[in-house]
C-alpha positions in Angstrom: -143.1 -15.0 69.3 -141.0 -12.8 66.9 -137.3 -13.5 66.5 -134.2 -11.8 64.9 -133.4 -13.7 61.7 -129.7 -12.7 61.7 -129.3 -13.5 65.4 -130.7 -17.0 64.8 -128.4 -17.5 61.8 -125.4 -16.5 63.9 -126.3 -18.7 66.9 -126.9 -21.8 64.8 -123.7 -21.2 62.8 -121.7 -21.0 66.0 -123.5 -24.1 67.3 -122.6 -26.1 64.2 -118.9 -25.1 64.6 -118.9 -26.1 68.2 -120.5 -29.4 67.3 -117.9 -30.1 64.7 -114.9 -29.0 66.8 -115.7 -29.7 70.5 -115.9 -32.6 73.0 -118.5 -31.9 75.7 -117.1 -32.2 79.2 -118.8 -35.5 80.0 -117.1 -37.0 77.0 -113.7 -35.6 78.0 -114.2 -37.2 81.5 -115.1 -40.5 79.9 -111.8 -40.4 77.9 -109.9 -39.6 81.1 -111.4 -42.5 82.9 -110.6 -44.8 80.0 -107.0 -43.6 79.9 -106.6 -44.2 83.6 -108.0 -47.8 83.3 -106.2 -48.9 80.2 -103.2 -51.2 80.8 -102.1 -51.8 77.2 -99.6 -49.0 76.3 -100.7 -48.6 72.7 -104.4 -48.4 73.7 -103.6 -45.8 76.3 -101.6 -43.8 73.8 -104.4 -43.9 71.2 -106.9 -42.6 73.8 -104.5 -39.9 74.9 -104.0 -38.8 71.3 -107.7 -38.7 70.5 -108.3 -36.5 73.6 -105.3 -34.3 72.7 -106.7 -33.9 69.1 -110.0 -32.9 70.6 -108.4 -30.2 72.8 -106.5 -28.7 69.9 -109.6 -28.8 67.7 -111.6 -27.0 70.4 -108.9 -24.4 70.8 -108.7 -23.7 67.1 -112.4 -24.2 66.4 -111.3 -26.6 63.6 -112.9 -30.0 62.6 -112.4 -32.9 64.9 -112.1 -35.2 61.9 -111.5 -35.1 58.1 -115.1 -36.5 57.8 -116.8 -33.4 59.1 -120.2 -35.0 59.0 -123.7 -34.5 57.8 -125.7 -31.8 59.7 -128.7 -33.1 61.7 -131.0 -30.8 63.6 -133.1 -31.7 66.6 -135.4 -29.1 68.0 -137.1 -29.0 71.4 -140.2 -26.8 71.5 -141.9 -25.7 74.7 -145.6 -25.0 75.2 -145.4 -21.3 74.5 -143.0 -21.4 71.6 -143.5 -22.1 67.9 -141.5 -23.4 65.0 -142.4 -21.5 61.9 -141.3 -21.8 58.3 -139.4 -18.6 58.7 -137.5 -19.9 61.7 -136.7 -23.1 59.9 -135.2 -21.0 57.1 -133.1 -19.1 59.5 -131.8 -22.4 61.0 -131.0 -23.7 57.5 -129.1 -20.5 56.8 -127.3 -20.9 60.1 -126.3 -24.4 59.2 -125.0 -23.2 55.8 -123.0 -20.4 57.5 -121.6 -22.9 60.0 -120.5 -25.3 57.2 -118.6 -22.4 55.5 -117.0 -21.4 58.8 -115.9 -24.8 60.2 -115.3 -25.5 57.3 -117.3 -28.6 56.3 -115.7 -31.0 53.9 -117.3 -30.7 50.4 -119.3 -33.8 50.1 -122.6 -32.8 48.3 -123.2 -34.8 45.1 -124.8 -32.7 42.3 -127.3 -33.7 39.7 -130.7 -35.5 39.4 -131.7 -38.6 41.4 -129.7 -41.0 39.2 -126.6 -38.8 39.2 -126.7 -38.4 43.0 -126.9 -42.2 43.5 -124.1 -43.1 41.1 -122.1 -39.9 41.7 -122.0 -39.1 38.0 -123.0 -35.5 38.8 -119.7 -34.8 40.6 -119.1 -33.2 43.9 -119.9 -29.6 44.7 -116.8 -27.6 45.7 -118.9 -25.6 48.2 -119.0 -26.7 51.9 -122.5 -25.2 52.3 -124.0 -27.2 49.5 -124.3 -30.1 52.0 -128.0 -30.4 52.7 -129.3 -30.8 56.2 -131.0 -34.1 57.1 -134.8 -33.7 57.8 -135.4 -31.9 61.1 -136.7 -33.7 64.1 -139.0 -31.7 66.4 -140.0 -32.8 69.9 -142.4 -31.2 72.4 -141.0 -30.6 75.9 -142.5 -29.3 79.1 -139.8 -26.5 79.5 -140.7 -23.1 78.0 -137.8 -23.2 75.6 -136.9 -23.4 71.9 -133.7 -25.3 71.9 -131.8 -26.4 68.8 -129.3 -29.3 68.9 -126.9 -29.7 65.9 -125.3 -33.1 65.4 -122.6 -33.7 62.8 -122.8 -37.4 61.9 -120.0 -39.1 60.0 -120.1 -41.8 57.3 -118.2 -44.6 59.0 -120.9 -45.1 61.7 -123.6 -44.8 59.0 -122.0 -47.6 57.0 -121.8 -49.9 60.1 -125.2 -48.9 61.6 -128.2 -51.1 61.2 -132.0 -51.0 61.7 -133.5 -54.4 62.2 -136.2 -56.4 63.9 -135.7 -58.6 66.9 -138.1 -61.3 68.0 -138.2 -60.6 71.7 -139.6 -63.9 72.9 -141.0 -62.1 76.0 -137.4 -61.6 77.3 -135.4 -58.5 77.6 -132.2 -60.7 77.7 -133.0 -61.9 74.2 -133.3 -58.3 72.9 -130.2 -57.1 74.7 -128.0 -60.0 73.6 -129.1 -59.5 70.0 -128.2 -55.9 70.2 -124.8 -56.8 71.8 -124.1 -59.4 69.0 -124.8 -56.9 66.2 -122.8 -54.1 68.0 -119.8 -56.4 68.4 -119.9 -57.1 64.7 -120.1 -53.4 63.8 -117.3 -52.3 66.2 -114.9 -54.9 64.8 -115.3 -53.4 61.4 -115.6 -49.7 62.3 -112.0 -48.8 62.8 -112.4 -45.5 64.6 -113.2 -46.8 68.1 -113.9 -46.3 70.9 -117.6 -46.0 70.2 -120.5 -44.2 71.7 -123.2 -46.6 70.7 -126.7 -45.1 70.0 -129.8 -47.3 70.1 -133.5 -46.6 69.5 -136.2 -49.2 70.1 -139.5 -48.4 68.4 -142.5 -49.7 66.5 -141.3 -48.8 63.0 -138.0 -48.1 61.2 -138.7 -44.4 61.3 -139.5 -44.3 65.0 -136.6 -46.5 66.0 -134.2 -44.2 64.0 -135.8 -41.0 65.5 -135.4 -42.5 69.0 -131.7 -43.4 68.2 -131.2 -39.7 67.4 -132.9 -38.7 70.6 -130.6 -41.0 72.5 -127.6 -39.2 71.1 -129.1 -35.8 72.0 -129.8 -36.7 75.7 -127.0 -39.2 76.3 -124.5 -38.5 79.0 -121.1 -40.4 79.2 -121.2 -40.2 82.9 -124.7 -41.8 83.3 -125.5 -45.3 82.2 -128.8 -47.2 82.8 -128.5 -50.9 83.7 -129.4 -51.8 80.1 -126.9 -49.3 78.7 -124.1 -50.5 81.0 -124.8 -54.1 80.1 -124.3 -53.4 76.4 -121.2 -51.3 77.1 -119.6 -54.0 79.3 -120.4 -56.9 76.9 -119.0 -55.2 73.8 -115.9 -54.2 75.7 -115.2 -57.9 76.2 -114.3 -58.1 72.5 -110.8 -56.5 73.1 -111.2 -54.5 69.9 -110.0 -51.5 71.7 -109.1 -48.0 70.5 -108.7 -47.8 66.8 -109.1 -51.5 66.6 -105.7 -52.2 68.1 -106.9 -54.0 71.2 -107.6 -52.8 74.7 -110.3 -52.5 77.3 -112.1 -49.6 75.7 -114.1 -50.5 72.6 -117.2 -48.6 73.8 -117.1 -45.5 76.0 -120.8 -45.5 76.6 -124.2 -46.6 75.3 -127.1 -44.3 74.8 -130.4 -46.1 74.5 -133.9 -44.7 74.1 -137.0 -47.0 74.3 -140.2 -45.6 72.9 -143.8 -46.8 72.9 -144.2 -50.5 71.9 -147.0 -52.4 70.1 -148.4 -55.8 70.9 -146.2 -57.8 68.6 -143.5 -60.4 68.6 -140.9 -58.1 67.3 -139.1 -54.9 68.4 -137.6 -52.6 65.8 -134.1 -51.5 66.8 -131.9 -48.9 65.2 -128.2 -49.1 66.2 -125.4 -46.7 65.3 -121.8 -47.4 66.5 -120.7 -43.8 66.8 -117.0 -43.2 66.1 -114.5 -41.9 68.6 -115.6 -38.4 67.9 -119.3 -38.9 68.1 -121.8 -37.8 68.9 -120.5 -34.5 67.7 -123.2 -32.2 69.1 -123.7 -28.7 70.4 -126.9 -26.9 71.6 -128.3 -23.4 71.7 -131.5 -21.8 73.0 -133.2 -19.4 70.7 
């Protein structure tokens, strides 16, 4: 199926700006519920301020946070649609245009492998120099070609972890290990309340891909029993908004469990998304 290159660029650019500047409605509702339930005045004020910040950012189409994030692209492809090299180039150009428009914070490190690791190459002054993470592509039954853009910040990446859990034939063992590691991460994150993203797979790559998928399909108004268990247990820590105590350390947990192998371990990827994550917007091409 043919497509208009410039139209794709414009749509993806707009999607990135919306991702970086807008709370989806289910997230706004989650904040409103948390504000209504909080009893600690400073916790309630923090939640109100975060939501007010989001409303202003959406109105101005300006970044939700100084750390504008690394662009990640997740593509859904229906049975009669195709992802070509030309389409991927158009999406990349759309991401670059979106980074210029938002604008994204200049964060790209220049130079060769060594220079990029030790930062001796310096930082590019251009917002659009920030490379997109490798694309994730998923087959779906719908006859669509849908692009999701996520802007993922550095704080959650620092506190996130991919690890193996010996399941001991017990879901409780796995969930309690996830809870323990999430509690540790949220205590150190700073920018709570979290949206915790979890992927359970057979390898590090698969678990991380499932974690990304959990963020794409997660809904703050819908929690499975396992997701709700993790949310409730981590909220018992009293870390609260911005780490200043309160009921709301986690707004929601998004968990995706993939195929598993006959093994004594489960590979789990966990990301304690900050108070602005997942920063995500979607468009059909």
